[in-house]
N, C-alpha and C positions, 0 to 999 in steps of 0.2 A: 213794225213789227218785229223786228233782230230783239228792238229790247227790251221787249218782254222777256227775253232769254238771254240778256247781258245789258245787265244791267249798267257797265261802267261806259256802256253805249249812250246812256243816255244824258250825259253833260256836252257832248263832241253833236247830241242832235239839237239838244236845243241852242246849244251855237251857233248852231246851221239853220236853225228857222230862227234867230231873231238877228242874224248878216244876214238874210231873203229878205227880212221883211221893212230892212234900214235901207240895205244896200242896191235886192232889187227890183221887187216890187215898188209899182206904179209907173217903172222905169224901162219897160221893155221893149216897150215901142221905141224908144229913142236908142236905146244901147244896140237896136238890130235896126237901127239905119247904116252902121258899120257896110261897108268903105265908104258909102258917100256921106259921114256924116263923121263926129270924133268917137276915137276909141275909148269905153272909161276906164283910162290910165289908173284913176281913182277907187275905181274897186276890186280893179288887179292889187293894186299896193295892201288892201285891207285884207284880200280874201289871203296874201304872202302873210299877213302880219299874225292874225286867229293862226296860223299851220296849214288853210288848204292845201295848199302846191308842195306838200309833203308831208301829205297824212299816212303812205307808208315806205317812209323813208326812216334811220334807224336817227335816235336824238344825236346817236355820234356823226351824222350827217348833216344833219341841220332840220330835221325833219320832228315828226312825233311821235316816232313810232309810234304808230298805230296797224290792225291788220284791216286786212280784206274788208270786215263787215263792219271797223269803221271809214274807211274808204266809199264804201254803199250807203251807210247812213251819210253821208256829207250830199252826196251825188245825189242821193233819192231827194231829199232834205229838198239843197239849192233847182234840185229843175223841177220841184215843180212849179216852182219861180218864173225862170230862167235859163234850158239847154245851152244857151251859148258859154255859161263860165262853167257849169258841167262839163263839157268838153273840153277848154284849158287845163281845169283839175287830171280830166281823166288821164290826153294825152300826154302831162307833164309827168303823171304817173305811170302812166306805159315805158317812157324812155328811162326813167329810175328803178322800173322792173325789169328791162331789157339789160341795163349794167350789171343787178343788181343780178341776176340769172345768169349770165355770162364773169361775174364771179371779179366784174372789173373794177383797177383800182384808179379811173378815171374819176367814180360817184365822189370819192372822197378830196381829190383833186377842185371839183366841183361847186358839190352844194356848199360846204360849211363857211366857206368864204365869199361865199356869192353877198354885193355890197347891197344888190337890187335883182323887182322881182324879178325883173326882165333878165337877168345874169342867172337867178336859178332856176328860171324857165328852157330846158332844153326841146327842143321840136322833132314832132315821129309823123310819118307820112299814116297816121292812124287809124287810111279808109284803108289799108291796102296788108296783105298779106304777100310778102316777096316770097314764096314756095311757088304762089300762083301768079309773079309777072315774070313775064317777057322783058322786059323795057327795063330795068334794076340798070343802074351806071356800073363800068367797070373800073375795079382800084388795081393799081400795078405798084409794088414794090416787097419789102418784105422785113420782115422783122414788127414792130409796132407803127414805121412807118411807109403809108401809103400816097400813091396822088389817085384820085377820083376822074374820072370821065367819063360824060354821059348825061341824060334828065334823066328827073323823077317829077314827076307832076302829084299835086294837092300836097304837099310838105307841110299837115298843119301845124299854126304857129313860128310858119317861118319867116314871118315880115316881124315878128316880137322877140322872140327868144335870140341870144348873145350866138348857141352854139347849136347842134342838132345832132338824133344818131340817123343813120343814114344805111338802106341794105346796099349789100353793092357786087359784083360774084369777081373773085378774082379768080377764077380760072374758068373753060367748059365746061358744061353742066349745069343742073340744077343748083348745085350749090353752092353758098351765098353767105357771107359773113356782116357784122353791124358796124360801122366806122364812124367817129367825133369828130364832125368839123365844123370851124368857126365858118359862121354863116359872112361872117367880114371880110374875108382872106382874101390876097387875089386867085384870082381863078372860079368865085361863083359869082355868079348871076341869077337875080331873082327877079319872079313879075311884080306886077302890083297885084295886091288882096283880090281874089277870085272872088265872085257874088256866084255864092251857091246856092241850094234852094233851102237850106235854113242853118240853122246856128252864126247866123251873120257877122257875132264879136268871138266867133272862136275863127279867126280871118286864117286860109289859107294861101300858099302860094305856089308855081312851077321854078324849078329851079334847074339852074344848067351847070355843068361844073366841065373844067377844061383846063384839067393837069391839078386840083384844091388838093392840099394835103389834107391826110387825114390818120388819124390816130385809131388802131385799133380797137377793137371792144371785144375782149375774149379771146377764140382762136381764130383763125383762119378756118370758111367752111363750117364754122358752127353756126354760124345766124339761127338757122333752123331749131335746132334744136334750144335754143334759150328762147327765141320766139313761141316754138310749142307752150313751155316754161311757164313761161310770163302770161302767154294770154289765156289760161285756163281759166287761174282770178280776172283776169281781164275782158273776160267774156261775160263776166257776171258783171263786175262794175260797169261796165256799159248796157245791160240789161238793165242797175237799179237806176239807173240814167230813164231811161224810157216806162218804167214801172213809178219815176218822179211827176215825167211828163203825163203821165196817163195819168194819174193823182190830181195832178192840177187843171188835168180837163173835163177831169168828172164833177171838182169840187166847183166849178167854174160854171159849166152846168147844171148842176144842183140848185146854185146859187140864182142864179137868173130867169128856173124854172119860177121857182117861190117866186122872185117879183113882179112877171109877166104874166099879167091876167089874160084870160079872152073868156066869151060865154059865160061870165061872171064869177070869175074863180082863177084862182091861178095855172098856171097851166101845168103844172107839178103831180095837181089832182088826176088828169085826162088820163085813160090808161095806158097810150097808146105811147103817149112820153114818160112816165111810168117804168112802162117796162123798158126803152131806153136807159134810163138812167138806171135799173134794175143791171141792168147786161153789164155797164160800165164797172158800175160797182164790184162786182163779180168780175170781171175780169183785171180789174184792182187789188184785188183779193186775194186771185189766183195767182198775182205776179209777184207779192207781197209774200207770202207763203214760201213759193219760191224759190225766192234770192237769200229770206232768211236758212232755208235748208241748205242752199246748197253756200253761202255761209259760216252756217257750221259744219256743214262736210268739209269743206276743206280745212277748217281750223285745227277739226281731227284727225282726218286722213291725208292731208297735202294734194298731194295732187292725182289721188286715188279716186277712181268713177269719174275721168277726165270727158267721157263721150256725153253724161248726163248731167255736165254743168253745160254744156255748149248745147242738148237741147232744149235745155231750160232755157239759155237766152236766147236762141233762135222763135221759142214758143211766146215766151214774152215780148218780143221787140213785135210777131206776129198781131196780140193781141190786142198790144201800144196804136199799133196805125190802126185797126178796127174801132179802140175805143175811141180813137181824138176825132176819125170821122165822125163817127156820134154825137162828139161832144160839136163838134160847127151844126149837129143835124139841131140838134136841141135849140140852138140860136137863133133859125131856119133864115135870113140875109147879114142879119150882125155878126153869124159864125164868121164870115167871108170879112170881114169888116178888121183891119187891125187895132181898131178901142179894145180891145175885149180879148187879146189877147192865143184865140183859138185855131185861128188861121195858120199862128207860126206853133202853136201846138203840133198842128196837122204835119205842117215841111220841118219841124225839126224831130218830130221821130221817124220820118224815113232818114233824116239821117245818120241818124244816130243806129240806124237799125245794121245799116254798113259800115260800121264802125269795125275794124280789125278783119277785114275783107268783105263782099255781098253777102247775103243771105243763102239767095242761090247756089252758089260756091262753096261754103258750108256743108249745105246737106247731099252735096256730090262727094265731098271730102269722106262723110260721114258715111255715104252708103261705098264709098268705094273700099274705105277702111275695115267694113262688116263684109265684102265682098272677098278680101283680099283674107281678112284672115280670118274669119268663121266670128269675130265676136265685135259686143260695140262696145269693148274698153277701148281707151287712149293705150 
């Protein structure tokens, strides 16, 4: 729907659609076996070649110079077929946004000279809002050089990327900063890939730091401001992922209901099935419209109306979790089998819902802000 308002995005939408059809369609079950099967490095290589890993990175830094609309179109299209690659694209974009929001010169050192996709990737704890986490690592040092000690759970792409953006506390209290860490350096210990609920081919690891060297990203105790700035647009991007998963679930359910006959006619013609499909279609259209308006708003006003973007994101995630449940029901017993992909979408939607922090915590933060300030603007 966004391309109806932004003709410049049609080429990237067509590219994402052809990429998904060529590299992902029919292979999601195989890719989803990770970490018990092989990782799809060849798909990651090609995603890097076409620029998906640098969608919002300026061209001067090795990206394609797109905006939030560009990223959302890519994520929505890719996730209709497989949400896992969308998770990798999202996480890398979040790391890049943190560096850009903090005005870090480190981005210039990392991205233009990256010789491979894995060097271009920067891991990030994508399911965490650091301000709501009590167990962040501790950082000790001064200037730009610090040492990290402590534990961090669920570092997304921690076993793929060469480097990571890590939130850590530099003193007492809730303030924190972001640090760039070489994941192959002394003092960094990674777990095996974690077998999560969904997005299996967007892997994560737990990680321990024992005096690991780290470089400050931005300013000490400036992590919260950088995260808040980056997360406005990235919450919309996460919603675009679930909008894509929702659309994929609807398309699968509609195709199946046209082919499945019962009582002498296709089940799509049974009123109960038609009503469920109609509900899925409505939810998908509402999600697409919300994302379109959010992207247009971000392009026009920057960070104005921040709470509305978060609210829209939370709402889209809830719609998606309802829709993928209906998508399973349309297929009956087949909906729970890996052959059709509906059960994967069910799992993936709930993983995506938790990006940038669990939904209940986002809701609590929102109402506390309203109570404290008397307004729902961020």
